[in-house]
N, C-alpha and C positions, 0 to 999 in steps of 0.2 A: 260777614258772610251771611247771606239770606237763607231762609229755611229750605228753599228749593235746591240750592247748591249742596246744603248739608245732606239732604235726602239722597241726591244723586251720588255724593261721595260715599255715603253709607252703603248704598246699593252696589257701587263699584267694589268696595272693600269686601262685602259679603260674597259677591260673584268671584272675586279673586281667591278668597278662602275656599269656596266650593270647588273652583278649578284645581287648586293645589291639592285638595283632599282627593278629588277624582284621579288626578295624575298619579299621586302617591299610591292610591289603591291599585291602579292599573300596573304600575311598576312592581308593586309587591306581588300582584297576581302573576305578572310575567316572570318574576324571579322564582316564584313557587313552581310554575310550569317548567322552567328551565332546570331547576333542581330535580324535579320529578323525572324529566327526560334524561338528565345525567345519571340518576340512580338506575334508571331502566336501561342505560347504555345507548340511548338514542342520540344524545348530544355529548360532544367532547370539547375540551378546551385545547387550543393550540397556541404555541408561542409566536409572538410577533415582535417586531422592533418598535419600541416606543419613540425612537429617534433614528435619524440616519446613522448607519454604522459603516465606516470606511473600510475598504479592503485592507487586510493586514492589521486591523485594530483588534485589541483584546476586548472581548465582550464582558460587560459588567452587569450586575443585577438591575441597576437603575436604567439600563438601556432596553429592558424587556417589558412586555406586557402580555395579556392574554385576550383572545377572542373565543367565543363559543359558537360552534357550528355543528350541523348534524353529522352524526358519526360516519354516514356513507360518503360524506364529502371530505373526510380527513385523508390527506395524502399519506401513502405508506411510510415515507421518510420524514414526515412532519415531526418536529420536536414539541413535546408536551409538558416539559418541566424545566424550570430555570437551571437545575443542576446539569441538564444535558447541553447547556450552552455557556454558562458562566465560566470564565477563565480560558475559553477557547479563542481561536483567532479566526476572523472572518476571511474566507477564501475569496469572496467577491464583495462588491458594494451591496449593502442591504438597506433598502429604503424604509422610511417610517411607515408603520402599519403593514409591512410586508411579512408574510408567514416565513418563519425560519425553518429551513430544511437541513437535514444532516449533511447534505452535500455542500452546504454553504459555509460550514465551519470545520475547523481542524484543531488538533491539539498543538500547543506550542512545540517547536522543534525539540527542545530539551526534554520534554515529558513523553514523547512518543516511544512506544515499546519497539523492540528490535523487529518484531514481526510486522508492525505497521510501517517501518522504514524500508522493509524489503519489497522491491518492485514486483508486480505480478509476473509470474513465469520464472522468477528467480528464487533461490534459496540462500539462506545465510550460512556461510562456511568460514570457520575460524582457523587460522594457522598461527603457529608460534614463529616469531621472527625477531631477529636482532636489529639494533639501531642502524647498522651499516647497510643491511639488506633492505631496510625501509627508508632509504634516502636520508640517512642521518637522523631518523626519528622525526622528520618534518611532515609526515603524512598525517592529515587530519580527517575527521569525519566528513563525508560528502565528497572527498577528493576522488579522482579517477586515476587508475594506475594500469600500466601494462605489466604482465607477469612473465618473467623470463625463467625458464628451467635450465639448471646446470646438472647434468646427469652423467654418471659413470655406468655405461651399459656393457653387458657381456660382449665379447668379441670385438670391442672397439679399443683403439689406442687413444688414451687421454680422455678428456671429457667432451660430451656433446652439449652444445648450448643452442637453445632455440626459444623463440617467443611463443609462449603457450597461447595467450590470448591478450586482447587489447581493450582498454577502456573499462575495466571492471570497477564498479562503484564500491568505495569504502563505506561500510555501514557503521562500523564502530572500531575504536582502537582501545587496546588494553594498556593502560599506562599512557605515557607520552614523553616525547623528548628523549632524554637519556634513559628513562625507565620504560620505554616501549617494549612490550613483551609479546603482544599478539595483535592481529588485525583480522577483522571479520569482513568478508567480501560478499557481494551479491552475485551469485553465479548460477548458470543453468546446470541441469543434471549432467550434461556432457562435459562441461567445464570442471565440475567436481570430480568426475572420474579421471580426467586428464591430470588435474592437480594432485589428486591422491596418488596416482601412479608416479608422478614426478617426485613427490616428496618421499616416496618409498625408495626411489632409486637415486636420490641426490638432494638438491636444495633449490630454492627459488630466490630470486631477487625482484624487487618491485621498482618500476620506473614511473615517476610522477608525471602526469600529463597536465598541460595548461587547460584551464576550464574553457578556453576559447579554441582549443584544438579539436576539430571535428573529423580529422583524417583518420582512416583506419577503422574498420568495423570488426576486427577479429583476425587472428593469424590464419585461421582456416575458413575457407568459404566453399561449401557450407561447413560449419563446425560440427564434426562428429568424432566420436572416439575412434572410429575406423580410420579416418584420415590422419588422426594423430599417430595411431599405431603404424600406419604406412610410413610416416616420417621416421619413426623409431626403427622399423625394419631397414629402411634405407641407410640410416646411420650405422646399423650393425652389419650392413652388407648382406642381408638376408632377403631373398626373393619370396614373398608370401605367396601361397597357393591362390590361384584364381578360382574362387568359389569353393564350395564343399566338395569333398571327395565322393565320387559316384561309386556306391557299393553295388556289386552285382547281386541281383536277387537270388535267393537260394532256389535250387531245383532238385528234383529227384530223378535218378537214372533208373530206367526200367528196361530189362532185357527180355524180349519176346522172340523166341525162335532164333536167337543169335543176332537179332537186330536191336540196336540201342535206340531207345526213345527217351527224349527229354520231356519232363513234365514240370 
């Protein structure tokens, strides 16, 4: 190799070293700036997918990464720590480098709390029940059932049987099979009032529905405690009063010169 080529090679090596030093210095300066902004609260790190995550897949730590963005750009429901995602299930397909939001993940079915399983607008209500009344103990979490009331009401001969409501979701069972002792249902406030009245005056039986059965939206349309009590009155042969009793307003009688005046 001649002298000229050696000189050019040496110059190339020196320039490469200088470039590496400059790039490294800039990266270090950039990292110092980011760290300062993080400490000042101007920059935050958010969780992203380091690979594609399929819907229904369990999220593991090696599927996650971080990006740093300015604090004002962080979405309100953005996840910012691995603990907020690891072990959860993807609700949707999550693409590589996509920010992970709280709405994209959920707890595995078995680890969700009872309150999380309760649909919006419903409340969890637990009743004691025997195996026979619960379809031989074959009711499972997530099933839907119709609730039938069997009541002994005053002024009635025999028992009154009526469907209280349809399609109630089973949130949880206490025991199972031969050991079934209780069932927790997702009910509205009106349904809870009806069921409480029915249990105080008799008992209930559950009818298991097929998951493909979409017929029936409730025994009462619209479902109110008043419509339920109307059925009870009808069963008892009682005619309820139409609206509240109108009370006569009080007045004062004044006699002036033998003439009666009402005030």
